C-alpha positions as a Markdown table, in Angstrom:
| # | Residue | x | y | z |
|---|---|---|---|---|
| 1 | Unk | -5.0 | 11.7 | -21.0 |
| 2 | Unk | -3.3 | 11.9 | -17.8 |
| 3 | Unk | -4.3 | 11.2 | -14.3 |
| 4 | Unk | -2.7 | 12.4 | -11.0 |
| 5 | Unk | -2.4 | 9.8 | -8.2 |
| 6 | Unk | -1.6 | 10.3 | -4.7 |
| 7 | Unk | 0.9 | 8.2 | -3.0 |
| 8 | Unk | 1.9 | 6.8 | 0.4 |
| 9 | Unk | 5.3 | 6.0 | 1.8 |
| 10 | Unk | 5.9 | 3.0 | 3.9 |
| 11 | Unk | 6.1 | 5.2 | 7.0 |
| 12 | Unk | 2.6 | 6.4 | 6.3 |
| 13 | Unk | 1.1 | 2.8 | 5.8 |
| 14 | Unk | 2.9 | 1.7 | 8.9 |
| 15 | Unk | 1.3 | 4.5 | 11.1 |
| 16 | Unk | -2.0 | 4.3 | 9.2 |
| 17 | Unk | -2.2 | 0.3 | 10.5 |
| 18 | Unk | -0.2 | 1.0 | 13.6 |
| 19 | Unk | 2.4 | -1.8 | 12.7 |
| 20 | Unk | 6.1 | -1.3 | 11.7 |
| 21 | Unk | 7.7 | -0.7 | 8.3 |
| 22 | Unk | 8.7 | -4.1 | 8.1 |
| 23 | Unk | 5.3 | -5.5 | 8.4 |
| 24 | Unk | 4.1 | -3.5 | 5.5 |
| 25 | Unk | 7.0 | -4.7 | 3.4 |
| 26 | Unk | 6.0 | -8.4 | 4.4 |
| 27 | Unk | 2.5 | -7.8 | 3.5 |
| 28 | Unk | 3.4 | -6.7 | -0.2 |
| 29 | Unk | 6.1 | -9.3 | -0.4 |
| 30 | Unk | 3.5 | -12.3 | 0.1 |
| 31 | Unk | 1.7 | -13.3 | -2.8 |
| 32 | Unk | -1.0 | -14.9 | -0.3 |
| 33 | Unk | -1.6 | -11.6 | 1.5 |
| 34 | Unk | -4.1 | -9.2 | -0.7 |
| 35 | Unk | -2.1 | -6.3 | 0.3 |
| 36 | Unk | -1.5 | -3.6 | -2.7 |
| 37 | Unk | 1.8 | -4.0 | -4.3 |
| 38 | Unk | 4.1 | -0.9 | -4.2 |
| 39 | Unk | 4.9 | 1.2 | -7.5 |
| 40 | Unk | 8.5 | 1.8 | -8.1 |
| 41 | Unk | 8.7 | 5.8 | -8.9 |
| 42 | Unk | 12.2 | 5.7 | -9.2 |
| 43 | Unk | 15.6 | 3.8 | -8.2 |
| 44 | Unk | 15.2 | 5.0 | -4.5 |
| 45 | Unk | 11.6 | 5.7 | -4.4 |
| 46 | Unk | 8.9 | 3.2 | -3.9 |
| 47 | Unk | 5.1 | 4.3 | -3.1 |
| 48 | Unk | 1.7 | 3.0 | -2.7 |
| 49 | Unk | -1.0 | 4.3 | -4.6 |
| 50 | Unk | -3.8 | 5.7 | -2.3 |
| 51 | Unk | -6.6 | 4.7 | -4.4 |
| 52 | Unk | -5.3 | 0.8 | -4.2 |
| 53 | Unk | -4.9 | 1.2 | -0.1 |
| 54 | Unk | -8.6 | 2.4 | -0.2 |
| 55 | Unk | -9.7 | -0.1 | -2.4 |
| 56 | Unk | -7.8 | -3.1 | 0.0 |
| 57 | Unk | -9.7 | -1.4 | 2.7 |
| 58 | Unk | -13.1 | -1.6 | 1.1 |
| 59 | Unk | -12.4 | -5.2 | 0.3 |
| 60 | Unk | -11.6 | -5.9 | 3.8 |
| 61 | Unk | -14.8 | -4.4 | 5.4 |
| 62 | Unk | -16.9 | -6.3 | 2.7 |
| 63 | Unk | -15.3 | -9.8 | 4.0 |
| 64 | Unk | -15.7 | -8.8 | 7.9 |
């Protein structure tokens, strides 16, 4: 059973959170930050699953 996912680029996420792309990479690299981990789709293609981003945002709203 295959389930399709939607993916976001680092540029899309940077715009979504009004930060620079380096900030998205820094959040992802920090094991203490709850930001979702990216998925490597190919040798030069790294993306974040939209469902992971939405779940992260929901968790943040619960804490706030």
